[in-house]
C-alpha positions as a LaTeX table, in Angstrom:
\begin{tabular}{lrrr}
\hline
Residue & $x$ (\AA) & $y$ (\AA) & $z$ (\AA) \\
\hline
Met1 & $-17.29$ & $-1.56$ & 11.22 \\
Phe2 & $-18.60$ & $-2.80$ & 7.75 \\
Gly3 & $-20.53$ & $-5.85$ & 9.84 \\
Phe4 & $-18.48$ & $-8.86$ & 7.88 \\
Gly5 & $-18.98$ & $-12.18$ & 9.89 \\
Met6 & $-18.21$ & $-15.51$ & 9.50 \\
Pro7 & $-20.27$ & $-16.88$ & 6.46 \\
Glu8 & $-19.49$ & $-13.37$ & 4.39 \\
Leu9 & $-16.04$ & $-13.82$ & 4.68 \\
Val10 & $-16.44$ & $-17.38$ & 3.99 \\
Leu11 & $-18.04$ & $-16.76$ & 0.85 \\
Ile12 & $-15.41$ & $-14.19$ & $-0.06$ \\
Leu13 & $-12.87$ & $-16.52$ & 0.28 \\
Val14 & $-14.45$ & $-18.93$ & $-2.26$ \\
Ile15 & $-14.94$ & $-16.44$ & $-4.71$ \\
Cys16 & $-11.44$ & $-15.46$ & $-4.74$ \\
Leu17 & $-10.52$ & $-19.24$ & $-4.95$ \\
Val18 & $-12.98$ & $-19.49$ & $-7.94$ \\
Val19 & $-11.66$ & $-16.76$ & $-9.77$ \\
Phe20 & $-7.56$ & $-16.85$ & $-8.82$ \\
Gly21 & $-7.41$ & $-20.62$ & $-8.44$ \\
Pro22 & $-5.34$ & $-22.02$ & $-5.45$ \\
Gly23 & $-1.75$ & $-21.53$ & $-6.83$ \\
Lys24 & $-2.14$ & $-17.67$ & $-6.93$ \\
Leu25 & $-3.97$ & $-16.98$ & $-3.64$ \\
Pro26 & $-0.27$ & $-17.07$ & $-1.67$ \\
Gln27 & 1.24 & $-14.64$ & $-4.05$ \\
Leu28 & $-1.82$ & $-12.11$ & $-4.05$ \\
Gly29 & $-2.01$ & $-12.50$ & 0.16 \\
Ser30 & 1.90 & $-11.44$ & $-0.09$ \\
Ser31 & 1.43 & $-8.77$ & $-2.55$ \\
Leu32 & $-1.82$ & $-7.46$ & $-0.70$ \\
Gly33 & 0.07 & $-7.42$ & 2.50 \\
Gly34 & 3.36 & $-5.43$ & 0.96 \\
Ala35 & 1.18 & $-2.79$ & $-0.27$ \\
Ile36 & $-0.63$ & $-2.34$ & 3.09 \\
Lys37 & 3.05 & $-2.35$ & 5.13 \\
Gly38 & 4.53 & $-0.03$ & 2.46 \\
Phe39 & 1.61 & 2.57 & 2.82 \\
Arg40 & 1.76 & 2.63 & 6.16 \\
Arg41 & 5.34 & 3.45 & 6.25 \\
Ala42 & 4.67 & 6.02 & 4.15 \\
Thr43 & 2.16 & 7.45 & 5.99 \\
Glu44 & 4.36 & 7.32 & 9.19 \\
Glu45 & 7.62 & 8.96 & 7.76 \\
Pro46 & 7.98 & 12.02 & 8.20 \\
Leu47 & 8.64 & 14.38 & 4.95 \\
Ser48 & 12.12 & 14.79 & 4.40 \\
Val49 & 13.54 & 18.30 & 3.65 \\
Asp50 & 16.44 & 18.51 & 1.14 \\
Thr51 & 18.84 & 20.59 & 2.78 \\
Thr52 & 21.79 & 20.32 & 0.11 \\
Ala53 & 23.46 & 23.36 & $-2.00$ \\
Gln54 & 21.58 & 21.72 & $-5.43$ \\
Gly55 & 18.12 & 21.89 & $-3.30$ \\
Ala56 & 18.65 & 25.50 & $-2.43$ \\
Glu57 & 19.57 & 26.29 & $-6.05$ \\
Ala58 & 16.46 & 24.95 & $-7.49$ \\
Gly59 & 14.34 & 26.98 & $-4.99$ \\
Ala60 & 15.97 & 29.77 & $-5.49$ \\
Arg61 & 14.93 & 29.15 & $-8.89$ \\
Lys62 & 11.39 & 28.97 & $-8.57$ \\
Glu63 & 10.71 & 31.95 & $-6.45$ \\
Ala64 & 12.56 & 34.17 & $-9.58$ \\
\hline
\end{tabular}
């Protein structure tokens, strides 16, 4: 897709290692994975519809 080969990926990994240090890389990977998982979950879930009486009252006030 982007044309990344093995040399490019190794270079990116080395730069990340220098910038963040070896102690922060696992935390960074975990955070990135959690963010991607949350994004996928949010895009796959259907939109919820509020069917409670309070939600209906709020909708009626917006129309008036």
